[in-house]
A tleap script that builds the chain and sets N, CA, C and O, in Angstrom:
source leaprc.protein.ff14SB
mol = sequence {
  NMET LYS MET VAL THR ALA ILE ILE LYS PRO
  PHE LYS LEU ASP ASN VAL ARG GLU ALA LEU
  SER GLU ILE GLY VAL GLN GLY ILE THR VAL
  SER GLU VAL LYS GLY PHE GLY ARG GLN LYS
  GLY HIE THR GLU LEU TYR ARG GLY ALA GLU
  TYR SER VAL ASP PHE LEU PRO LYS THR ARG
  LEU ASP LEU ALA ILE ASP ASP ASP LEU LEU
  ASP GLN VAL ILE GLU SER ILE THR VAL SER
  ALA GLN THR GLY LYS ILE GLY ASP GLY LYS
  ILE PHE VAL THR THR LEU ASP GLN ALA ILE
  ARG ILE ARG THR GLY ASP SER GLY SER GLN
  ALA CILE
}
set mol.1.N position { -3.945 19.384 -0.380 }
set mol.1.CA position { -4.469 18.485 0.622 }
set mol.1.C position { -3.501 17.322 0.809 }
set mol.1.O position { -2.777 16.934 -0.108 }
set mol.2.N position { -3.509 16.783 2.015 }
set mol.2.CA position { -2.633 15.664 2.353 }
set mol.2.C position { -3.440 14.548 3.003 }
set mol.2.O position { -4.457 14.797 3.650 }
set mol.3.N position { -2.976 13.325 2.822 }
set mol.3.CA position { -3.516 12.171 3.532 }
set mol.3.C position { -2.444 11.732 4.512 }
set mol.3.O position { -1.342 11.357 4.115 }
set mol.4.N position { -2.771 11.781 5.781 }
set mol.4.CA position { -1.849 11.374 6.836 }
set mol.4.C position { -2.314 10.021 7.348 }
set mol.4.O position { -3.463 9.865 7.763 }
set mol.5.N position { -1.416 9.046 7.317 }
set mol.5.CA position { -1.679 7.718 7.852 }
set mol.5.C position { -0.716 7.495 9.006 }
set mol.5.O position { 0.500 7.582 8.840 }
set mol.6.N position { -1.270 7.207 10.177 }
set mol.6.CA position { -0.434 6.972 11.354 }
set mol.6.C position { -0.725 5.584 11.893 }
set mol.6.O position { -1.882 5.179 12.006 }
set mol.7.N position { 0.333 4.859 12.223 }
set mol.7.CA position { 0.225 3.556 12.868 }
set mol.7.C position { 0.717 3.753 14.297 }
set mol.7.O position { 1.875 4.108 14.515 }
set mol.8.N position { -0.166 3.522 15.271 }
set mol.8.CA position { 0.175 3.793 16.674 }
set mol.8.C position { -0.186 2.594 17.542 }
set mol.8.O position { -0.835 1.651 17.089 }
set mol.9.N position { 0.249 2.651 18.799 }
set mol.9.CA position { -0.138 1.627 19.766 }
set mol.9.C position { -1.605 1.860 20.133 }
set mol.9.O position { -2.023 3.004 20.313 }
set mol.10.N position { -2.386 0.786 20.245 }
set mol.10.CA position { -3.823 0.933 20.482 }
set mol.10.C position { -4.196 1.746 21.721 }
set mol.10.O position { -5.177 2.490 21.687 }
set mol.11.N position { -3.446 1.625 22.803 }
set mol.11.CA position { -3.811 2.336 24.027 }
set mol.11.C position { -3.545 3.839 23.952 }
set mol.11.O position { -3.927 4.578 24.860 }
set mol.12.N position { -2.897 4.296 22.886 }
set mol.12.CA position { -2.630 5.727 22.706 }
set mol.12.C position { -3.705 6.426 21.864 }
set mol.12.O position { -3.621 7.634 21.638 }
set mol.13.N position { -4.705 5.683 21.402 }
set mol.13.CA position { -5.714 6.256 20.506 }
set mol.13.C position { -6.441 7.448 21.123 }
set mol.13.O position { -6.584 8.477 20.464 }
set mol.14.N position { -6.900 7.338 22.359 }
set mol.14.CA position { -7.635 8.441 22.981 }
set mol.14.C position { -6.769 9.689 23.115 }
set mol.14.O position { -7.248 10.802 22.895 }
set mol.15.N position { -5.500 9.514 23.474 }
set mol.15.CA position { -4.593 10.663 23.587 }
set mol.15.C position { -4.437 11.366 22.242 }
set mol.15.O position { -4.487 12.593 22.168 }
set mol.16.N position { -4.249 10.586 21.183 }
set mol.16.CA position { -4.063 11.149 19.847 }
set mol.16.C position { -5.335 11.842 19.374 }
set mol.16.O position { -5.275 12.939 18.819 }
set mol.17.N position { -6.481 11.210 19.590 }
set mol.17.CA position { -7.756 11.797 19.172 }
set mol.17.C position { -7.991 13.141 19.850 }
set mol.17.O position { -8.403 14.100 19.196 }
set mol.18.N position { -7.733 13.221 21.149 }
set mol.18.CA position { -7.904 14.474 21.880 }
set mol.18.C position { -6.944 15.544 21.367 }
set mol.18.O position { -7.339 16.699 21.207 }
set mol.19.N position { -5.704 15.180 21.110 }
set mol.19.CA position { -4.710 16.142 20.619 }
set mol.19.C position { -5.108 16.673 19.241 }
set mol.19.O position { -4.951 17.863 18.967 }
set mol.20.N position { -5.617 15.805 18.384 }
set mol.20.CA position { -6.029 16.237 17.051 }
set mol.20.C position { -7.283 17.108 17.105 }
set mol.20.O position { -7.415 18.052 16.326 }
set mol.21.N position { -8.189 16.802 18.006 }
set mol.21.CA position { -9.390 17.627 18.166 }
set mol.21.C position { -9.031 19.040 18.610 }
set mol.21.O position { -9.655 20.007 18.174 }
set mol.22.N position { -8.033 19.160 19.468 }
set mol.22.CA position { -7.607 20.470 19.975 }
set mol.22.C position { -7.069 21.376 18.878 }
set mol.22.O position { -7.165 22.598 18.994 }
set mol.23.N position { -6.503 20.807 17.814 }
set mol.23.CA position { -5.959 21.645 16.741 }
set mol.23.C position { -6.944 21.804 15.588 }
set mol.23.O position { -6.626 22.445 14.586 }
set mol.24.N position { -8.142 21.225 15.722 }
set mol.24.CA position { -9.177 21.458 14.735 }
set mol.24.C position { -9.389 20.385 13.688 }
set mol.24.O position { -10.089 20.620 12.704 }
set mol.25.N position { -8.801 19.213 13.875 }
set mol.25.CA position { -9.043 18.110 12.936 }
set mol.25.C position { -10.448 17.591 13.211 }
set mol.25.O position { -10.788 17.274 14.350 }
set mol.26.N position { -11.264 17.505 12.161 }
set mol.26.CA position { -12.672 17.160 12.348 }
set mol.26.C position { -13.009 15.715 12.042 }
set mol.26.O position { -14.034 15.224 12.515 }
set mol.27.N position { -12.200 15.018 11.277 }
set mol.27.CA position { -12.537 13.649 10.924 }
set mol.27.C position { -11.333 12.732 10.911 }
set mol.27.O position { -10.263 13.090 10.420 }
set mol.28.N position { -11.527 11.538 11.462 }
set mol.28.CA position { -10.468 10.530 11.502 }
set mol.28.C position { -11.109 9.179 11.199 }
set mol.28.O position { -12.197 8.883 11.692 }
set mol.29.N position { -10.451 8.376 10.408 }
set mol.29.CA position { -10.864 6.993 10.207 }
set mol.29.C position { -9.905 6.119 11.003 }
set mol.29.O position { -8.688 6.248 10.875 }
set mol.30.N position { -10.452 5.234 11.822 }
set mol.30.CA position { -9.643 4.391 12.699 }
set mol.30.C position { -9.866 2.927 12.326 }
set mol.30.O position { -11.004 2.487 12.158 }
set mol.31.N position { -8.773 2.179 12.197 }
set mol.31.CA position { -8.833 0.747 11.886 }
set mol.31.C position { -7.943 -0.014 12.848 }
set mol.31.O position { -6.861 0.449 13.207 }
set mol.32.N position { -8.405 -1.184 13.263 }
set mol.32.CA position { -7.551 -2.076 14.044 }
set mol.32.C position { -6.784 -2.935 13.056 }
set mol.32.O position { -7.378 -3.620 12.223 }
set mol.33.N position { -5.457 -2.898 13.150 }
set mol.33.CA position { -4.608 -3.637 12.223 }
set mol.33.C position { -3.585 -4.448 13.000 }
set mol.33.O position { -3.443 -4.282 14.212 }
set mol.34.N position { -2.880 -5.316 12.308 }
set mol.34.CA position { -1.788 -6.081 12.900 }
set mol.34.C position { -0.583 -5.954 12.001 }
set mol.34.O position { -0.716 -5.860 10.781 }
set mol.35.N position { 0.593 -5.951 12.597 }
set mol.35.CA position { 1.799 -5.867 11.801 }
set mol.35.C position { 3.034 -5.928 12.678 }
set mol.35.O position { 2.955 -6.137 13.888 }
set mol.36.N position { 4.170 -5.742 12.038 }
set mol.36.CA position { 5.425 -5.683 12.780 }
set mol.36.C position { 6.403 -4.821 12.016 }
set mol.36.O position { 6.304 -4.659 10.800 }
set mol.37.N position { 7.342 -4.277 12.748 }
set mol.37.CA position { 8.410 -3.479 12.171 }
set mol.37.C position { 9.730 -4.088 12.582 }
set mol.37.O position { 9.950 -5.291 12.437 }
set mol.38.N position { 10.595 -3.253 13.091 }
set mol.38.CA position { 11.908 -3.736 13.515 }
set mol.38.C position { 11.832 -4.693 14.687 }
set mol.38.O position { 12.703 -5.548 14.844 }
set mol.39.N position { 10.802 -4.564 15.513 }
set mol.39.CA position { 10.714 -5.415 16.687 }
set mol.39.C position { 10.374 -6.866 16.336 }
set mol.39.O position { 10.620 -7.760 17.146 }
set mol.40.N position { 9.827 -7.115 15.173 }
set mol.40.CA position { 9.570 -8.452 14.652 }
set mol.40.C position { 8.770 -9.338 15.601 }
set mol.40.O position { 9.035 -10.537 15.693 }
set mol.41.N position { 7.806 -8.771 16.299 }
set mol.41.CA position { 6.970 -9.557 17.196 }
set mol.41.C position { 7.679 -9.869 18.502 }
set mol.41.O position { 8.725 -9.293 18.802 }
set mol.42.N position { 7.113 -10.775 19.271 }
set mol.42.CA position { 7.706 -11.177 20.542 }
set mol.42.C position { 7.150 -12.533 20.957 }
set mol.42.O position { 6.233 -13.061 20.327 }
set mol.43.N position { 7.715 -13.087 22.021 }
set mol.43.CA position { 7.211 -14.363 22.529 }
set mol.43.C position { 6.409 -14.107 23.795 }
set mol.43.O position { 6.714 -13.195 24.564 }
set mol.44.N position { 5.373 -14.928 24.004 }
set mol.44.CA position { 4.540 -14.829 25.195 }
set mol.44.C position { 4.402 -16.207 25.821 }
set mol.44.O position { 4.612 -17.227 25.165 }
set mol.45.N position { 4.052 -16.220 27.072 }
set mol.45.CA position { 3.858 -17.454 27.812 }
set mol.45.C position { 2.371 -17.605 28.109 }
set mol.45.O position { 1.770 -16.713 28.708 }
set mol.46.N position { 1.770 -18.714 27.700 }
set mol.46.CA position { 0.353 -18.964 27.940 }
set mol.46.C position { 0.187 -20.379 28.462 }
set mol.46.O position { 0.501 -21.346 27.767 }
set mol.47.N position { -0.309 -20.499 29.688 }
set mol.47.CA position { -0.501 -21.804 30.341 }
set mol.47.C position { 0.749 -22.674 30.280 }
set mol.47.O position { 0.682 -23.873 30.008 }
set mol.48.N position { 1.861 -22.054 30.535 }
set mol.48.CA position { 3.120 -22.773 30.592 }
set mol.48.C position { 3.792 -23.023 29.264 }
set mol.48.O position { 4.920 -23.513 29.222 }
set mol.49.N position { 3.115 -22.693 28.173 }
set mol.49.CA position { 3.706 -22.907 26.848 }
set mol.49.C position { 4.122 -21.563 26.258 }
set mol.49.O position { 3.380 -20.583 26.318 }
set mol.50.N position { 5.299 -21.540 25.699 }
set mol.50.CA position { 5.802 -20.320 25.071 }
set mol.50.C position { 5.429 -20.336 23.595 }
set mol.50.O position { 5.613 -21.345 22.914 }
set mol.51.N position { 4.909 -19.222 23.105 }
set mol.51.CA position { 4.580 -19.132 21.683 }
set mol.51.C position { 4.966 -17.763 21.150 }
set mol.51.O position { 5.102 -16.799 21.903 }
set mol.52.N position { 5.136 -17.701 19.848 }
set mol.52.CA position { 5.600 -16.489 19.188 }
set mol.52.C position { 4.414 -15.695 18.637 }
set mol.52.O position { 3.526 -16.245 17.986 }
set mol.53.N position { 4.423 -14.404 18.910 }
set mol.53.CA position { 3.419 -13.499 18.348 }
set mol.53.C position { 4.131 -12.708 17.256 }
set mol.53.O position { 4.912 -11.800 17.543 }
set mol.54.N position { 3.855 -13.061 15.996 }
set mol.54.CA position { 4.558 -12.438 14.879 }
set mol.54.C position { 3.960 -11.091 14.490 }
set mol.54.O position { 4.691 -10.176 14.110 }
set mol.55.N position { 2.649 -10.963 14.579 }
set mol.55.CA position { 1.984 -9.722 14.214 }
set mol.55.C position { 1.388 -9.096 15.469 }
set mol.55.O position { 0.590 -9.719 16.169 }
set mol.56.N position { 1.780 -7.868 15.740 }
set mol.56.CA position { 1.331 -7.173 16.939 }
set mol.56.C position { 0.128 -6.291 16.618 }
set mol.56.O position { 0.043 -5.741 15.519 }
set mol.57.N position { -0.804 -6.150 17.563 }
set mol.57.CA position { -1.962 -5.293 17.322 }
set mol.57.C position { -1.539 -3.822 17.287 }
set mol.57.O position { -0.785 -3.356 18.142 }
set mol.58.N position { -2.028 -3.121 16.306 }
set mol.58.CA position { -1.760 -1.693 16.144 }
set mol.58.C position { -3.059 -1.001 15.767 }
set mol.58.O position { -4.045 -1.661 15.439 }
set mol.59.N position { -3.064 0.306 15.814 }
set mol.59.CA position { -4.206 1.108 15.388 }
set mol.59.C position { -3.751 2.008 14.253 }
set mol.59.O position { -2.712 2.662 14.336 }
set mol.60.N position { -4.556 2.030 13.178 }
set mol.60.CA position { -4.225 2.850 12.017 }
set mol.60.C position { -5.209 4.021 11.953 }
set mol.60.O position { -6.424 3.838 12.027 }
set mol.61.N position { -4.657 5.216 11.815 }
set mol.61.CA position { -5.461 6.430 11.672 }
set mol.61.C position { -5.251 6.973 10.269 }
set mol.61.O position { -4.118 7.045 9.792 }
set mol.62.N position { -6.333 7.353 9.609 }
set mol.62.CA position { -6.259 8.013 8.309 }
set mol.62.C position { -6.949 9.363 8.437 }
set mol.62.O position { -8.092 9.447 8.887 }
set mol.63.N position { -6.242 10.424 8.036 }
set mol.63.CA position { -6.778 11.777 8.128 }
set mol.63.C position { -6.555 12.507 6.819 }
set mol.63.O position { -5.437 12.530 6.306 }
set mol.64.N position { -7.590 13.095 6.279 }
set mol.64.CA position { -7.462 13.970 5.119 }
set mol.64.C position { -7.467 15.394 5.655 }
set mol.64.O position { -8.422 15.810 6.312 }
set mol.65.N position { -6.397 16.144 5.376 }
set mol.65.CA position { -6.263 17.485 5.964 }
set mol.65.C position { -5.802 18.487 4.911 }
set mol.65.O position { -5.306 18.118 3.847 }
set mol.66.N position { -5.981 19.764 5.239 }
set mol.66.CA position { -5.435 20.831 4.404 }
set mol.66.C position { -3.935 20.932 4.634 }
set mol.66.O position { -3.435 20.561 5.696 }
set mol.67.N position { -3.224 21.434 3.639 }
set mol.67.CA position { -1.764 21.543 3.730 }
set mol.67.C position { -1.308 22.368 4.930 }
set mol.67.O position { -0.281 22.060 5.535 }
set mol.68.N position { -2.064 23.419 5.284 }
set mol.68.CA position { -1.631 24.307 6.366 }
set mol.68.C position { -1.702 23.656 7.748 }
set mol.68.O position { -1.115 24.177 8.697 }
set mol.69.N position { -2.400 22.538 7.882 }
set mol.69.CA position { -2.480 21.823 9.167 }
set mol.69.C position { -1.433 20.727 9.309 }
set mol.69.O position { -1.301 20.143 10.385 }
set mol.70.N position { -0.695 20.439 8.256 }
set mol.70.CA position { 0.189 19.271 8.242 }
set mol.70.C position { 1.190 19.254 9.391 }
set mol.70.O position { 1.294 18.253 10.101 }
set mol.71.N position { 1.924 20.338 9.583 }
set mol.71.CA position { 2.949 20.350 10.632 }
set mol.71.C position { 2.341 20.165 12.018 }
set mol.71.O position { 2.905 19.465 12.859 }
set mol.72.N position { 1.183 20.796 12.257 }
set mol.72.CA position { 0.517 20.659 13.551 }
set mol.72.C position { 0.025 19.236 13.779 }
set mol.72.O position { 0.115 18.720 14.893 }
set mol.73.N position { -0.496 18.598 12.733 }
set mol.73.CA position { -0.987 17.227 12.847 }
set mol.73.C position { 0.164 16.275 13.155 }
set mol.73.O position { 0.050 15.423 14.036 }
set mol.74.N position { 1.261 16.418 12.437 }
set mol.74.CA position { 2.416 15.548 12.675 }
set mol.74.C position { 2.934 15.716 14.098 }
set mol.74.O position { 3.225 14.729 14.774 }
set mol.75.N position { 3.051 16.953 14.554 }
set mol.75.CA position { 3.543 17.207 15.913 }
set mol.75.C position { 2.577 16.644 16.955 }
set mol.75.O position { 3.008 16.037 17.936 }
set mol.76.N position { 1.286 16.840 16.751 }
set mol.76.CA position { 0.288 16.346 17.711 }
set mol.76.C position { 0.323 14.833 17.825 }
set mol.76.O position { 0.283 14.288 18.928 }
set mol.77.N position { 0.397 14.156 16.694 }
set mol.77.CA position { 0.438 12.690 16.721 }
set mol.77.C position { 1.734 12.211 17.372 }
set mol.77.O position { 1.719 11.303 18.203 }
set mol.78.N position { 2.845 12.821 16.994 }
set mol.78.CA position { 4.141 12.407 17.536 }
set mol.78.C position { 4.195 12.564 19.054 }
set mol.78.O position { 4.619 11.648 19.759 }
set mol.79.N position { 3.773 13.707 19.551 }
set mol.79.CA position { 3.838 13.964 20.990 }
set mol.79.C position { 2.858 13.082 21.758 }
set mol.79.O position { 3.217 12.534 22.800 }
set mol.80.N position { 1.640 12.937 21.269 }
set mol.80.CA position { 0.613 12.215 22.025 }
set mol.80.C position { 0.727 10.696 21.912 }
set mol.80.O position { 0.204 9.986 22.771 }
set mol.81.N position { 1.395 10.176 20.878 }
set mol.81.CA position { 1.519 8.722 20.709 }
set mol.81.C position { 2.837 8.171 21.223 }
set mol.81.O position { 3.008 6.955 21.301 }
set mol.82.N position { 3.760 9.033 21.571 }
set mol.82.CA position { 5.103 8.584 21.935 }
set mol.82.C position { 5.153 8.003 23.343 }
set mol.82.O position { 4.647 8.602 24.292 }
set mol.83.N position { 5.769 6.830 23.465 }
set mol.83.CA position { 6.045 6.232 24.773 }
set mol.83.C position { 7.541 6.178 25.032 }
set mol.83.O position { 7.974 6.001 26.170 }
set mol.84.N position { 8.333 6.331 23.971 }
set mol.84.CA position { 9.774 6.236 24.097 }
set mol.84.C position { 10.296 4.816 23.970 }
set mol.84.O position { 11.497 4.581 24.105 }
set mol.85.N position { 9.415 3.880 23.715 }
set mol.85.CA position { 9.809 2.485 23.587 }
set mol.85.C position { 9.644 2.030 22.144 }
set mol.85.O position { 8.959 2.669 21.346 }
set mol.86.N position { 10.281 0.922 21.831 }
set mol.86.CA position { 10.196 0.381 20.483 }
set mol.86.C position { 8.739 0.057 20.143 }
set mol.86.O position { 7.983 -0.408 20.996 }
set mol.87.N position { 8.360 0.305 18.900 }
set mol.87.CA position { 7.007 0.000 18.453 }
set mol.87.C position { 6.022 1.140 18.590 }
set mol.87.O position { 4.815 0.922 18.491 }
set mol.88.N position { 6.510 2.365 18.818 }
set mol.88.CA position { 5.610 3.519 18.946 }
set mol.88.C position { 4.844 3.791 17.664 }
set mol.88.O position { 3.737 4.326 17.717 }
set mol.89.N position { 5.401 3.438 16.516 }
set mol.89.CA position { 4.651 3.569 15.272 }
set mol.89.C position { 5.334 4.434 14.232 }
set mol.89.O position { 6.509 4.784 14.348 }
set mol.90.N position { 4.557 4.767 13.210 }
set mol.90.CA position { 5.054 5.554 12.077 }
set mol.90.C position { 3.958 6.499 11.607 }
set mol.90.O position { 2.774 6.281 11.865 }
set mol.91.N position { 4.375 7.553 10.910 }
set mol.91.CA position { 3.458 8.487 10.263 }
set mol.91.C position { 3.864 8.570 8.799 }
set mol.91.O position { 5.035 8.775 8.479 }
set mol.92.N position { 2.886 8.410 7.912 }
set mol.92.CA position { 3.120 8.511 6.477 }
set mol.92.C position { 2.270 9.656 5.936 }
set mol.92.O position { 1.103 9.796 6.302 }
set mol.93.N position { 2.858 10.472 5.064 }
set mol.93.CA position { 2.146 11.603 4.469 }
set mol.93.C position { 2.176 11.444 2.956 }
set mol.93.O position { 3.240 11.285 2.358 }
set mol.94.N position { 0.999 11.489 2.346 }
set mol.94.CA position { 0.904 11.417 0.897 }
set mol.94.C position { 0.053 12.574 0.395 }
set mol.94.O position { -0.765 13.124 1.133 }
set mol.95.N position { 0.252 12.930 -0.851 }
set mol.95.CA position { -0.529 13.995 -1.469 }
set mol.95.C position { -1.904 13.450 -1.850 }
set mol.95.O position { -2.030 12.360 -2.409 }
set mol.96.N position { -2.910 14.227 -1.535 }
set mol.96.CA position { -4.290 13.850 -1.833 }
set mol.96.C position { -4.768 14.725 -2.985 }
set mol.96.O position { -4.938 15.934 -2.824 }
set mol.97.N position { -4.983 14.118 -4.140 }
set mol.97.CA position { -5.343 14.874 -5.335 }
set mol.97.C position { -6.749 15.436 -5.283 }
set mol.97.O position { -6.983 16.563 -5.719 }
set mol.98.N position { -7.681 14.670 -4.759 }
set mol.98.CA position { -9.058 15.121 -4.774 }
set mol.98.C position { -9.835 14.474 -3.641 }
set mol.98.O position { -9.574 13.330 -3.271 }
set mol.99.N position { -10.796 15.216 -3.090 }
set mol.99.CA position { -11.714 14.694 -2.083 }
set mol.99.C position { -13.109 15.190 -2.445 }
set mol.99.O position { -13.286 16.347 -2.826 }
set mol.100.N position { -14.091 14.310 -2.324 }
set mol.100.CA position { -15.459 14.663 -2.679 }
set mol.100.C position { -16.393 14.184 -1.564 }
set mol.100.O position { -16.351 13.022 -1.161 }
set mol.101.N position { -17.232 15.093 -1.074 }
set mol.101.CA position { -18.245 14.713 -0.096 }
set mol.101.C position { -19.445 14.184 -0.868 }
set mol.101.O position { -20.044 14.903 -1.667 }
set mol.102.N position { -19.788 12.942 -0.629 }
set mol.102.CA position { -20.845 12.278 -1.398 }
set mol.102.C position { -22.198 12.965 -1.200 }
set mol.102.O position { -22.930 13.167 -2.169 }
set mol.103.N position { -22.534 13.320 0.019 }
set mol.103.CA position { -23.847 13.886 0.311 }
set mol.103.C position { -24.117 15.180 -0.441 }
set mol.103.O position { -25.200 15.353 -1.000 }
set mol.104.N position { -23.140 16.103 -0.464 }
set mol.104.CA position { -23.360 17.418 -1.051 }
set mol.104.C position { -22.707 17.633 -2.403 }
set mol.104.O position { -23.075 18.542 -3.147 }
set mol.105.N position { -21.736 16.788 -2.713 }
set mol.105.CA position { -20.988 16.987 -3.948 }
set mol.105.C position { -19.841 17.972 -3.804 }
set mol.105.O position { -19.157 18.261 -4.785 }
set mol.106.N position { -19.612 18.502 -2.582 }
set mol.106.CA position { -18.487 19.407 -2.348 }
set mol.106.C position { -17.194 18.696 -2.688 }
set mol.106.O position { -17.076 17.483 -2.513 }
set mol.107.N position { -16.220 19.460 -3.180 }
set mol.107.CA position { -14.934 18.847 -3.496 }
set mol.107.C position { -13.804 19.706 -2.962 }
set mol.107.O position { -14.006 20.854 -2.564 }
set mol.108.N position { -12.617 19.132 -2.961 }
set mol.108.CA position { -11.439 19.829 -2.477 }
set mol.108.C position { -11.492 20.046 -0.979 }
set mol.108.O position { -11.967 19.186 -0.238 }
set mol.109.N position { -11.002 21.202 -0.529 }
set mol.109.CA position { -10.950 21.516 0.900 }
set mol.109.C position { -12.346 21.572 1.526 }
set mol.109.O position { -12.509 21.290 2.713 }
set mol.110.N position { -13.336 21.930 0.737 }
set mol.110.CA position { -14.713 21.984 1.251 }
set mol.110.C position { -15.212 20.594 1.653 }
set mol.110.O position { -16.068 20.473 2.529 }
set mol.111.N position { -14.687 19.560 1.026 }
set mol.111.CA position { -15.142 18.199 1.292 }
set mol.111.C position { -14.555 17.629 2.579 }
set mol.111.O position { -15.120 16.710 3.173 }
set mol.112.N position { -13.422 18.174 3.006 }
set mol.112.CA position { -12.820 17.628 4.229 }
set mol.112.C position { -13.139 18.525 5.387 }
set mol.112.O position { -12.727 18.249 6.514 }
savepdb mol mol.pdb
quit
């Protein structure tokens, strides 16, 4: 099992969710987060005053998946979240040792 964490632009969430549903991903945890990467924020103009926005709004997706879906999940997220501009995001993949469904006690692949 793998845990896939993707940081994407907020307006791409619906595209990514639809793409993941099409390949059979059944559960996603979504969080609104703020951060910066290489772009290091930007400046904005508000009522004539310029100010710096250091942390940009992003959306974080967490998915627990079986190993056989990994390549499809990565491709789906990459294609559906890409704008071609700086700040499109990142995908992180980690090994998931165990998953347990609290309601039934199922574990492993049965739990996800």
